[in-house]
N, CA, C and O atoms as a Maestro MAE file, in Angstrom:
{
 s_m_m2io_version
 :::
 2.0.0
}

f_m_ct {
 s_m_title
 :::
 protein
 m_atom[296] {
  # First column is atom index #
  i_m_mmod_type
  r_m_x_coord
  r_m_y_coord
  r_m_z_coord
  i_m_residue_number
  s_m_chain_name
  s_m_pdb_residue_name
  s_m_pdb_atom_name
  i_m_atomic_number
  :::
  1 25 0.830 -1.190 0.000 1 A "MET " " N  " 7
  2 3 0.000 0.000 0.000 1 A "MET " " CA " 6
  3 2 0.869 1.247 0.000 1 A "MET " " C  " 6
  4 15 1.942 1.284 0.604 1 A "MET " " O  " 8
  5 25 0.382 2.254 -0.687 2 A "LYS " " N  " 7
  6 3 1.097 3.522 -0.694 2 A "LYS " " CA " 6
  7 2 0.787 4.275 0.601 2 A "LYS " " C  " 6
  8 15 -0.358 4.282 1.053 2 A "LYS " " O  " 8
  9 25 1.781 4.899 1.189 3 A "PRO " " N  " 7
  10 3 1.530 5.656 2.425 3 A "PRO " " CA " 6
  11 2 0.804 6.968 2.123 3 A "PRO " " C  " 6
  12 15 0.975 7.560 1.058 3 A "PRO " " O  " 8
  13 25 -0.009 7.407 3.085 4 A "ASP " " N  " 7
  14 3 -0.683 8.715 3.077 4 A "ASP " " CA " 6
  15 2 -1.700 8.915 1.953 4 A "ASP " " C  " 6
  16 15 -1.970 10.059 1.588 4 A "ASP " " O  " 8
  17 25 -2.278 7.842 1.386 5 A "ILE " " N  " 7
  18 3 -3.330 8.036 0.378 5 A "ILE " " CA " 6
  19 2 -4.682 7.525 0.855 5 A "ILE " " C  " 6
  20 15 -5.698 7.776 0.207 5 A "ILE " " O  " 8
  21 25 -4.712 6.812 1.981 6 A "HIS " " N  " 7
  22 3 -5.965 6.239 2.470 6 A "HIS " " CA " 6
  23 2 -6.612 7.167 3.491 6 A "HIS " " C  " 6
  24 15 -5.908 7.814 4.266 6 A "HIS " " O  " 8
  25 25 -7.946 7.244 3.504 7 A "PRO " " N  " 7
  26 3 -8.620 8.101 4.480 7 A "PRO " " CA " 6
  27 2 -8.455 7.551 5.897 7 A "PRO " " C  " 6
  28 15 -8.180 6.367 6.092 7 A "PRO " " O  " 8
  29 25 -8.627 8.425 6.869 8 A "ASP " " N  " 7
  30 3 -8.527 8.047 8.273 8 A "ASP " " CA " 6
  31 2 -9.676 7.102 8.637 8 A "ASP " " C  " 6
  32 15 -10.839 7.419 8.389 8 A "ASP " " O  " 8
  33 25 -9.362 5.968 9.211 9 A "TYR " " N  " 7
  34 3 -10.344 4.949 9.612 9 A "TYR " " CA " 6
  35 2 -10.396 4.971 11.131 9 A "TYR " " C  " 6
  36 15 -9.415 4.621 11.788 9 A "TYR " " O  " 8
  37 25 -11.530 5.380 11.701 10 A "HIS " " N  " 7
  38 3 -11.624 5.606 13.138 10 A "HIS " " CA " 6
  39 2 -12.973 5.125 13.669 10 A "HIS " " C  " 6
  40 15 -13.834 4.700 12.899 10 A "HIS " " O  " 8
  41 25 -13.149 5.195 14.982 11 A "GLU " " N  " 7
  42 3 -14.387 4.724 15.614 11 A "GLU " " CA " 6
  43 2 -15.390 5.863 15.713 11 A "GLU " " C  " 6
  44 15 -15.053 6.981 16.103 11 A "GLU " " O  " 8
  45 25 -16.665 5.544 15.341 12 A "ILE " " N  " 7
  46 3 -17.777 6.479 15.480 12 A "ILE " " CA " 6
  47 2 -18.926 5.757 16.161 12 A "ILE " " C  " 6
  48 15 -18.896 4.536 16.317 12 A "ILE " " O  " 8
  49 25 -19.938 6.514 16.567 13 A "THR " " N  " 7
  50 3 -21.147 5.949 17.158 13 A "THR " " CA " 6
  51 2 -22.294 6.148 16.176 13 A "THR " " C  " 6
  52 15 -22.472 7.243 15.644 13 A "THR " " O  " 8
  53 25 -23.073 5.096 15.931 14 A "VAL " " N  " 7
  54 3 -24.220 5.156 15.034 14 A "VAL " " CA " 6
  55 2 -25.488 5.085 15.875 14 A "VAL " " C  " 6
  56 15 -25.625 4.202 16.723 14 A "VAL " " O  " 8
  57 25 -26.421 6.018 15.643 15 A "VAL " " N  " 7
  58 3 -27.699 6.042 16.346 15 A "VAL " " CA " 6
  59 2 -28.782 5.635 15.365 15 A "VAL " " C  " 6
  60 15 -28.998 6.307 14.356 15 A "VAL " " O  " 8
  61 25 -29.470 4.523 15.662 16 A "MET " " N  " 7
  62 3 -30.547 4.033 14.803 16 A "MET " " CA " 6
  63 2 -31.798 4.891 15.003 16 A "MET " " C  " 6
  64 15 -31.834 5.730 15.902 16 A "MET " " O  " 8
  65 25 -32.820 4.686 14.173 17 A "THR " " N  " 7
  66 3 -34.045 5.483 14.262 17 A "THR " " CA " 6
  67 2 -34.810 5.239 15.554 17 A "THR " " C  " 6
  68 15 -35.553 6.112 16.001 17 A "THR " " O  " 8
  69 25 -34.642 4.063 16.165 18 A "ASP " " N  " 7
  70 3 -35.339 3.778 17.423 18 A "ASP " " CA " 6
  71 2 -34.538 4.212 18.651 18 A "ASP " " C  " 6
  72 15 -34.972 3.987 19.781 18 A "ASP " " O  " 8
  73 25 -33.369 4.834 18.438 19 A "GLY " " N  " 7
  74 3 -32.570 5.345 19.546 19 A "GLY " " CA " 6
  75 2 -31.445 4.431 20.006 19 A "GLY " " C  " 6
  76 15 -30.596 4.848 20.793 19 A "GLY " " O  " 8
  77 25 -31.425 3.188 19.526 20 A "THR " " N  " 7
  78 3 -30.333 2.299 19.915 20 A "THR " " CA " 6
  79 2 -29.037 2.767 19.254 20 A "THR " " C  " 6
  80 15 -29.050 3.358 18.174 20 A "THR " " O  " 8
  81 25 -27.927 2.492 19.922 21 A "THR " " N  " 7
  82 3 -26.641 2.931 19.412 21 A "THR " " CA " 6
  83 2 -25.666 1.766 19.348 21 A "THR " " C  " 6
  84 15 -25.813 0.775 20.063 21 A "THR " " O  " 8
  85 25 -24.683 1.897 18.496 22 A "TYR " " N  " 7
  86 3 -23.582 0.944 18.469 22 A "TYR " " CA " 6
  87 2 -22.338 1.645 17.938 22 A "TYR " " C  " 6
  88 15 -22.424 2.637 17.214 22 A "TYR " " O  " 8
  89 25 -21.200 1.116 18.307 23 A "ALA " " N  " 7
  90 3 -19.927 1.681 17.863 23 A "ALA " " CA " 6
  91 2 -19.421 0.878 16.679 23 A "ALA " " C  " 6
  92 15 -19.537 -0.347 16.646 23 A "ALA " " O  " 8
  93 25 -18.865 1.576 15.718 24 A "THR " " N  " 7
  94 3 -18.298 0.930 14.547 24 A "THR " " CA " 6
  95 2 -17.124 1.758 14.053 24 A "THR " " C  " 6
  96 15 -16.891 2.869 14.529 24 A "THR " " O  " 8
  97 25 -16.395 1.216 13.107 25 A "ARG " " N  " 7
  98 3 -15.283 1.955 12.521 25 A "ARG " " CA " 6
  99 2 -15.689 2.424 11.133 25 A "ARG " " C  " 6
  100 15 -16.347 1.697 10.389 25 A "ARG " " O  " 8
  101 25 -15.287 3.659 10.786 26 A "SER " " N  " 7
  102 3 -15.711 4.254 9.530 26 A "SER " " CA " 6
  103 2 -14.724 5.333 9.100 26 A "SER " " C  " 6
  104 15 -13.880 5.768 9.884 26 A "SER " " O  " 8
  105 25 -14.842 5.753 7.855 27 A "THR " " N  " 7
  106 3 -14.079 6.899 7.369 27 A "THR " " CA " 6
  107 2 -14.916 8.170 7.451 27 A "THR " " C  " 6
  108 15 -14.421 9.256 7.150 27 A "THR " " O  " 8
  109 25 -16.197 8.044 7.861 28 A "TRP " " N  " 7
  110 3 -17.109 9.176 7.959 28 A "TRP " " CA " 6
  111 2 -16.754 10.031 9.169 28 A "TRP " " C  " 6
  112 15 -16.424 9.492 10.225 28 A "TRP " " O  " 8
  113 25 -16.814 11.332 9.038 29 A "GLY " " N  " 7
  114 3 -16.646 12.252 10.158 29 A "GLY " " CA " 6
  115 2 -15.270 12.213 10.786 29 A "GLY " " C  " 6
  116 15 -14.268 11.887 10.150 29 A "GLY " " O  " 8
  117 25 -15.265 12.562 12.073 30 A "LYS " " N  " 7
  118 3 -14.031 12.588 12.856 30 A "LYS " " CA " 6
  119 2 -14.131 11.537 13.956 30 A "LYS " " C  " 6
  120 15 -15.232 11.078 14.261 30 A "LYS " " O  " 8
  121 25 -13.019 11.149 14.553 31 A "PRO " " N  " 7
  122 3 -13.073 10.178 15.651 31 A "PRO " " CA " 6
  123 2 -14.010 10.650 16.760 31 A "PRO " " C  " 6
  124 15 -13.913 11.783 17.231 31 A "PRO " " O  " 8
  125 25 -14.921 9.762 17.172 32 A "GLY " " N  " 7
  126 3 -15.863 10.076 18.243 32 A "GLY " " CA " 6
  127 2 -17.154 10.724 17.784 32 A "GLY " " C  " 6
  128 15 -18.039 10.941 18.611 32 A "GLY " " O  " 8
  129 25 -17.309 11.047 16.493 33 A "ASP " " N  " 7
  130 3 -18.543 11.661 15.992 33 A "ASP " " CA " 6
  131 2 -19.717 10.689 16.097 33 A "ASP " " C  " 6
  132 15 -19.527 9.479 16.213 33 A "ASP " " O  " 8
  133 25 -20.946 11.243 16.055 34 A "THR " " N  " 7
  134 3 -22.163 10.447 16.110 34 A "THR " " CA " 6
  135 2 -22.917 10.593 14.794 34 A "THR " " C  " 6
  136 15 -23.196 11.708 14.351 34 A "THR " " O  " 8
  137 25 -23.247 9.464 14.171 35 A "LEU " " N  " 7
  138 3 -24.006 9.436 12.926 35 A "LEU " " CA " 6
  139 2 -25.439 9.041 13.257 35 A "LEU " " C  " 6
  140 15 -25.682 7.932 13.732 35 A "LEU " " O  " 8
  141 25 -26.396 9.945 13.010 36 A "LYS " " N  " 7
  142 3 -27.813 9.666 13.267 36 A "LYS " " CA " 6
  143 2 -28.471 9.266 11.959 36 A "LYS " " C  " 6
  144 15 -28.453 10.023 10.989 36 A "LYS " " O  " 8
  145 25 -29.052 8.074 11.936 37 A "LEU " " N  " 7
  146 3 -29.665 7.554 10.716 37 A "LEU " " CA " 6
  147 2 -31.109 8.003 10.583 37 A "LEU " " C  " 6
  148 15 -31.852 8.009 11.565 37 A "LEU " " O  " 8
  149 25 -31.517 8.383 9.367 38 A "ASP " " N  " 7
  150 3 -32.912 8.701 9.067 38 A "ASP " " CA " 6
  151 2 -33.661 7.434 8.679 38 A "ASP " " C  " 6
  152 15 -34.849 7.291 8.968 38 A "ASP " " O  " 8
  153 25 -32.964 6.522 8.029 39 A "ILE " " N  " 7
  154 3 -33.542 5.261 7.569 39 A "ILE " " CA " 6
  155 2 -32.574 4.158 7.976 39 A "ILE " " C  " 6
  156 15 -31.362 4.295 7.813 39 A "ILE " " O  " 8
  157 25 -33.109 3.076 8.500 40 A "ASP " " N  " 7
  158 3 -32.256 1.943 8.846 40 A "ASP " " CA " 6
  159 2 -33.024 0.642 8.629 40 A "ASP " " C  " 6
  160 15 -34.225 0.678 8.361 40 A "ASP " " O  " 8
  161 25 -32.359 -0.498 8.738 41 A "PRO " " N  " 7
  162 3 -33.025 -1.779 8.483 41 A "PRO " " CA " 6
  163 2 -34.201 -2.085 9.412 41 A "PRO " " C  " 6
  164 15 -35.026 -2.941 9.092 41 A "PRO " " O  " 8
  165 25 -34.293 -1.406 10.549 42 A "LYS " " N  " 7
  166 3 -35.409 -1.651 11.464 42 A "LYS " " CA " 6
  167 2 -36.670 -0.892 11.063 42 A "LYS " " C  " 6
  168 15 -37.764 -1.243 11.505 42 A "LYS " " O  " 8
  169 25 -36.535 0.146 10.230 43 A "SER " " N  " 7
  170 3 -37.698 0.970 9.914 43 A "SER " " CA " 6
  171 2 -38.046 1.030 8.432 43 A "SER " " C  " 6
  172 15 -39.167 1.406 8.090 43 A "SER " " O  " 8
  173 25 -37.136 0.677 7.551 44 A "HIS " " N  " 7
  174 3 -37.396 0.825 6.121 44 A "HIS " " CA " 6
  175 2 -38.156 -0.374 5.569 44 A "HIS " " C  " 6
  176 15 -37.783 -1.512 5.858 44 A "HIS " " O  " 8
  177 25 -39.218 -0.156 4.780 45 A "PRO " " N  " 7
  178 3 -40.031 -1.254 4.252 45 A "PRO " " CA " 6
  179 2 -39.247 -2.260 3.405 45 A "PRO " " C  " 6
  180 15 -39.647 -3.421 3.311 45 A "PRO " " O  " 8
  181 25 -38.148 -1.842 2.792 46 A "ALA " " N  " 7
  182 3 -37.377 -2.779 1.980 46 A "ALA " " CA " 6
  183 2 -36.808 -3.907 2.833 46 A "ALA " " C  " 6
  184 15 -36.648 -5.028 2.350 46 A "ALA " " O  " 8
  185 25 -36.504 -3.623 4.090 47 A "TRP " " N  " 7
  186 3 -35.961 -4.653 4.984 47 A "TRP " " CA " 6
  187 2 -37.025 -5.272 5.879 47 A "TRP " " C  " 6
  188 15 -36.904 -6.434 6.267 47 A "TRP " " O  " 8
  189 25 -38.064 -4.515 6.211 48 A "THR " " N  " 7
  190 3 -39.070 -5.022 7.141 48 A "THR " " CA " 6
  191 2 -40.191 -5.773 6.449 48 A "THR " " C  " 6
  192 15 -40.966 -6.467 7.107 48 A "THR " " O  " 8
  193 25 -40.293 -5.648 5.122 49 A "GLY " " N  " 7
  194 3 -41.378 -6.310 4.400 49 A "GLY " " CA " 6
  195 2 -42.696 -5.603 4.591 49 A "GLY " " C  " 6
  196 15 -43.752 -6.227 4.487 49 A "GLY " " O  " 8
  197 25 -42.659 -4.317 4.868 50 A "GLY " " N  " 7
  198 3 -43.862 -3.533 5.097 50 A "GLY " " CA " 6
  199 2 -44.740 -3.449 3.866 50 A "GLY " " C  " 6
  200 15 -44.334 -3.809 2.761 50 A "GLY " " O  " 8
  201 25 -45.923 -2.976 4.076 51 A "ALA " " N  " 7
  202 3 -46.896 -2.877 2.991 51 A "ALA " " CA " 6
  203 2 -46.415 -1.906 1.922 51 A "ALA " " C  " 6
  204 15 -45.880 -0.838 2.223 51 A "ALA " " O  " 8
  205 25 -46.611 -2.289 0.699 52 A "GLN " " N  " 7
  206 3 -46.272 -1.418 -0.412 52 A "GLN " " CA " 6
  207 2 -47.560 -0.817 -0.944 52 A "GLN " " C  " 6
  208 15 -48.577 -1.501 -1.054 52 A "GLN " " O  " 8
  209 25 -47.512 0.447 -1.270 53 A "HIS " " N  " 7
  210 3 -48.692 1.146 -1.768 53 A "HIS " " CA " 6
  211 2 -48.538 1.380 -3.260 53 A "HIS " " C  " 6
  212 15 -47.663 2.127 -3.700 53 A "HIS " " O  " 8
  213 25 -49.394 0.735 -4.028 54 A "LEU " " N  " 7
  214 3 -49.396 0.944 -5.462 54 A "LEU " " CA " 6
  215 2 -50.494 1.937 -5.804 54 A "LEU " " C  " 6
  216 15 -51.647 1.766 -5.406 54 A "LEU " " O  " 8
  217 25 -50.134 2.958 -6.533 55 A "VAL " " N  " 7
  218 3 -51.108 3.950 -6.944 55 A "VAL " " CA " 6
  219 2 -51.622 3.536 -8.312 55 A "VAL " " C  " 6
  220 15 -50.979 3.777 -9.333 55 A "VAL " " O  " 8
  221 25 -52.791 2.908 -8.316 56 A "ASP " " N  " 7
  222 3 -53.394 2.451 -9.556 56 A "ASP " " CA " 6
  223 2 -54.882 2.719 -9.435 56 A "ASP " " C  " 6
  224 15 -55.594 1.992 -8.742 56 A "ASP " " O  " 8
  225 25 -55.355 3.762 -10.109 57 A "SER " " N  " 7
  226 3 -56.758 4.150 -9.974 57 A "SER " " CA " 6
  227 2 -57.694 3.142 -10.635 57 A "SER " " C  " 6
  228 15 -58.862 3.028 -10.262 57 A "SER " " O  " 8
  229 25 -57.178 2.421 -11.607 58 A "GLU " " N  " 7
  230 3 -57.997 1.456 -12.318 58 A "GLU " " CA " 6
  231 2 -57.175 0.177 -12.484 58 A "GLU " " C  " 6
  232 15 -56.019 0.252 -12.901 58 A "GLU " " O  " 8
  233 25 -57.724 -0.967 -12.176 59 A "GLY " " N  " 7
  234 3 -56.997 -2.225 -12.289 59 A "GLY " " CA " 6
  235 2 -56.684 -2.593 -13.726 59 A "GLY " " C  " 6
  236 15 -57.296 -2.060 -14.652 59 A "GLY " " O  " 8
  237 25 -55.743 -3.494 -13.919 60 A "GLN " " N  " 7
  238 3 -55.324 -3.892 -15.263 60 A "GLN " " CA " 6
  239 2 -56.461 -4.575 -16.034 60 A "GLN " " C  " 6
  240 15 -56.615 -4.351 -17.235 60 A "GLN " " O  " 8
  241 25 -57.241 -5.392 -15.361 61 A "VAL " " N  " 7
  242 3 -58.357 -6.064 -16.035 61 A "VAL " " CA " 6
  243 2 -59.402 -5.043 -16.476 61 A "VAL " " C  " 6
  244 15 -59.947 -5.142 -17.575 61 A "VAL " " O  " 8
  245 25 -59.680 -4.060 -15.617 62 A "ALA " " N  " 7
  246 3 -60.649 -3.023 -15.971 62 A "ALA " " CA " 6
  247 2 -60.155 -2.208 -17.171 62 A "ALA " " C  " 6
  248 15 -60.939 -1.846 -18.048 62 A "ALA " " O  " 8
  249 25 -58.859 -1.927 -17.200 63 A "LYS " " N  " 7
  250 3 -58.300 -1.200 -18.345 63 A "LYS " " CA " 6
  251 2 -58.441 -2.010 -19.618 63 A "LYS " " C  " 6
  252 15 -58.781 -1.461 -20.667 63 A "LYS " " O  " 8
  253 25 -58.185 -3.311 -19.543 64 A "PHE " " N  " 7
  254 3 -58.302 -4.181 -20.703 64 A "PHE " " CA " 6
  255 2 -59.748 -4.206 -21.201 64 A "PHE " " C  " 6
  256 15 -60.010 -4.038 -22.392 64 A "PHE " " O  " 8
  257 25 -60.673 -4.417 -20.277 65 A "ASN " " N  " 7
  258 3 -62.088 -4.471 -20.659 65 A "ASN " " CA " 6
  259 2 -62.553 -3.153 -21.269 65 A "ASN " " C  " 6
  260 15 -63.319 -3.158 -22.233 65 A "ASN " " O  " 8
  261 25 -62.111 -2.048 -20.734 66 A "LYS " " N  " 7
  262 3 -62.502 -0.748 -21.259 66 A "LYS " " CA " 6
  263 2 -61.925 -0.541 -22.662 66 A "LYS " " C  " 6
  264 15 -62.601 -0.015 -23.546 66 A "LYS " " O  " 8
  265 25 -60.709 -0.948 -22.852 67 A "ARG " " N  " 7
  266 3 -60.026 -0.750 -24.130 67 A "ARG " " CA " 6
  267 2 -60.620 -1.613 -25.247 67 A "ARG " " C  " 6
  268 15 -60.733 -1.162 -26.387 67 A "ARG " " O  " 8
  269 25 -61.000 -2.850 -24.921 68 A "PHE " " N  " 7
  270 3 -61.477 -3.778 -25.937 68 A "PHE " " CA " 6
  271 2 -62.968 -4.081 -25.802 68 A "PHE " " C  " 6
  272 15 -63.418 -5.132 -26.259 68 A "PHE " " O  " 8
  273 25 -63.738 -3.196 -25.192 69 A "SER " " N  " 7
  274 3 -65.173 -3.438 -24.996 69 A "SER " " CA " 6
  275 2 -65.939 -3.493 -26.319 69 A "SER " " C  " 6
  276 15 -66.959 -4.175 -26.414 69 A "SER " " O  " 8
  277 25 -65.456 -2.780 -27.337 70 A "GLU " " N  " 7
  278 3 -66.155 -2.776 -28.624 70 A "GLU " " CA " 6
  279 2 -66.097 -4.134 -29.324 70 A "GLU " " C  " 6
  280 15 -66.936 -4.420 -30.179 70 A "GLU " " O  " 8
  281 25 -65.128 -4.966 -28.978 71 A "LEU " " N  " 7
  282 3 -64.987 -6.262 -29.630 71 A "LEU " " CA " 6
  283 2 -65.921 -7.322 -29.026 71 A "LEU " " C  " 6
  284 15 -66.031 -8.428 -29.554 71 A "LEU " " O  " 8
  285 25 -66.584 -6.984 -27.929 72 A "GLY " " N  " 7
  286 3 -67.492 -7.922 -27.309 72 A "GLY " " CA " 6
  287 2 -66.786 -9.003 -26.486 72 A "GLY " " C  " 6
  288 15 -67.353 -10.069 -26.243 72 A "GLY " " O  " 8
  289 25 -65.560 -8.731 -26.062 73 A "LEU " " N  " 7
  290 3 -64.804 -9.713 -25.276 73 A "LEU " " CA " 6
  291 2 -65.105 -9.618 -23.799 73 A "LEU " " C  " 6
  292 15 -64.975 -10.612 -23.084 73 A "LEU " " O  " 8
  293 25 -65.505 -8.452 -23.319 74 A "GLY " " N  " 7
  294 3 -65.657 -8.252 -21.890 74 A "GLY " " CA " 6
  295 2 -67.012 -8.430 -21.459 74 A "GLY " " C  " 6
  296 15 -67.304 -8.293 -20.271 74 A "GLY " " O  " 8
  :::
 }
 m_bond[295] {
  # First column is bond index #
  i_m_from
  i_m_to
  i_m_order
  :::
  1 1 2 1
  2 2 3 1
  3 3 4 2
  4 3 5 1
  5 5 6 1
  6 6 7 1
  7 7 8 2
  8 7 9 1
  9 9 10 1
  10 10 11 1
  11 11 12 2
  12 11 13 1
  13 13 14 1
  14 14 15 1
  15 15 16 2
  16 15 17 1
  17 17 18 1
  18 18 19 1
  19 19 20 2
  20 19 21 1
  21 21 22 1
  22 22 23 1
  23 23 24 2
  24 23 25 1
  25 25 26 1
  26 26 27 1
  27 27 28 2
  28 27 29 1
  29 29 30 1
  30 30 31 1
  31 31 32 2
  32 31 33 1
  33 33 34 1
  34 34 35 1
  35 35 36 2
  36 35 37 1
  37 37 38 1
  38 38 39 1
  39 39 40 2
  40 39 41 1
  41 41 42 1
  42 42 43 1
  43 43 44 2
  44 43 45 1
  45 45 46 1
  46 46 47 1
  47 47 48 2
  48 47 49 1
  49 49 50 1
  50 50 51 1
  51 51 52 2
  52 51 53 1
  53 53 54 1
  54 54 55 1
  55 55 56 2
  56 55 57 1
  57 57 58 1
  58 58 59 1
  59 59 60 2
  60 59 61 1
  61 61 62 1
  62 62 63 1
  63 63 64 2
  64 63 65 1
  65 65 66 1
  66 66 67 1
  67 67 68 2
  68 67 69 1
  69 69 70 1
  70 70 71 1
  71 71 72 2
  72 71 73 1
  73 73 74 1
  74 74 75 1
  75 75 76 2
  76 75 77 1
  77 77 78 1
  78 78 79 1
  79 79 80 2
  80 79 81 1
  81 81 82 1
  82 82 83 1
  83 83 84 2
  84 83 85 1
  85 85 86 1
  86 86 87 1
  87 87 88 2
  88 87 89 1
  89 89 90 1
  90 90 91 1
  91 91 92 2
  92 91 93 1
  93 93 94 1
  94 94 95 1
  95 95 96 2
  96 95 97 1
  97 97 98 1
  98 98 99 1
  99 99 100 2
  100 99 101 1
  101 101 102 1
  102 102 103 1
  103 103 104 2
  104 103 105 1
  105 105 106 1
  106 106 107 1
  107 107 108 2
  108 107 109 1
  109 109 110 1
  110 110 111 1
  111 111 112 2
  112 111 113 1
  113 113 114 1
  114 114 115 1
  115 115 116 2
  116 115 117 1
  117 117 118 1
  118 118 119 1
  119 119 120 2
  120 119 121 1
  121 121 122 1
  122 122 123 1
  123 123 124 2
  124 123 125 1
  125 125 126 1
  126 126 127 1
  127 127 128 2
  128 127 129 1
  129 129 130 1
  130 130 131 1
  131 131 132 2
  132 131 133 1
  133 133 134 1
  134 134 135 1
  135 135 136 2
  136 135 137 1
  137 137 138 1
  138 138 139 1
  139 139 140 2
  140 139 141 1
  141 141 142 1
  142 142 143 1
  143 143 144 2
  144 143 145 1
  145 145 146 1
  146 146 147 1
  147 147 148 2
  148 147 149 1
  149 149 150 1
  150 150 151 1
  151 151 152 2
  152 151 153 1
  153 153 154 1
  154 154 155 1
  155 155 156 2
  156 155 157 1
  157 157 158 1
  158 158 159 1
  159 159 160 2
  160 159 161 1
  161 161 162 1
  162 162 163 1
  163 163 164 2
  164 163 165 1
  165 165 166 1
  166 166 167 1
  167 167 168 2
  168 167 169 1
  169 169 170 1
  170 170 171 1
  171 171 172 2
  172 171 173 1
  173 173 174 1
  174 174 175 1
  175 175 176 2
  176 175 177 1
  177 177 178 1
  178 178 179 1
  179 179 180 2
  180 179 181 1
  181 181 182 1
  182 182 183 1
  183 183 184 2
  184 183 185 1
  185 185 186 1
  186 186 187 1
  187 187 188 2
  188 187 189 1
  189 189 190 1
  190 190 191 1
  191 191 192 2
  192 191 193 1
  193 193 194 1
  194 194 195 1
  195 195 196 2
  196 195 197 1
  197 197 198 1
  198 198 199 1
  199 199 200 2
  200 199 201 1
  201 201 202 1
  202 202 203 1
  203 203 204 2
  204 203 205 1
  205 205 206 1
  206 206 207 1
  207 207 208 2
  208 207 209 1
  209 209 210 1
  210 210 211 1
  211 211 212 2
  212 211 213 1
  213 213 214 1
  214 214 215 1
  215 215 216 2
  216 215 217 1
  217 217 218 1
  218 218 219 1
  219 219 220 2
  220 219 221 1
  221 221 222 1
  222 222 223 1
  223 223 224 2
  224 223 225 1
  225 225 226 1
  226 226 227 1
  227 227 228 2
  228 227 229 1
  229 229 230 1
  230 230 231 1
  231 231 232 2
  232 231 233 1
  233 233 234 1
  234 234 235 1
  235 235 236 2
  236 235 237 1
  237 237 238 1
  238 238 239 1
  239 239 240 2
  240 239 241 1
  241 241 242 1
  242 242 243 1
  243 243 244 2
  244 243 245 1
  245 245 246 1
  246 246 247 1
  247 247 248 2
  248 247 249 1
  249 249 250 1
  250 250 251 1
  251 251 252 2
  252 251 253 1
  253 253 254 1
  254 254 255 1
  255 255 256 2
  256 255 257 1
  257 257 258 1
  258 258 259 1
  259 259 260 2
  260 259 261 1
  261 261 262 1
  262 262 263 1
  263 263 264 2
  264 263 265 1
  265 265 266 1
  266 266 267 1
  267 267 268 2
  268 267 269 1
  269 269 270 1
  270 270 271 1
  271 271 272 2
  272 271 273 1
  273 273 274 1
  274 274 275 1
  275 275 276 2
  276 275 277 1
  277 277 278 1
  278 278 279 1
  279 279 280 2
  280 279 281 1
  281 281 282 1
  282 282 283 1
  283 283 284 2
  284 283 285 1
  285 285 286 1
  286 286 287 1
  287 287 288 2
  288 287 289 1
  289 289 290 1
  290 290 291 1
  291 291 292 2
  292 291 293 1
  293 293 294 1
  294 294 295 1
  295 295 296 2
  :::
 }
}
């Protein structure tokens, strides 16, 4: 490794959205800084499997029937 080209790797404290904390090592901030997360695996739907909201005013079958109603298929 080349000397003096790597960022400083030090210990910081991470605060999760529910208030729990843990210490980790990072290149973020300065030694002893606190990183407060807005989104984390305990609260984000991608990790928790939370409900997804699809904005669809009309269902796909209804759209099909409306589009091809003149053919007598629906």
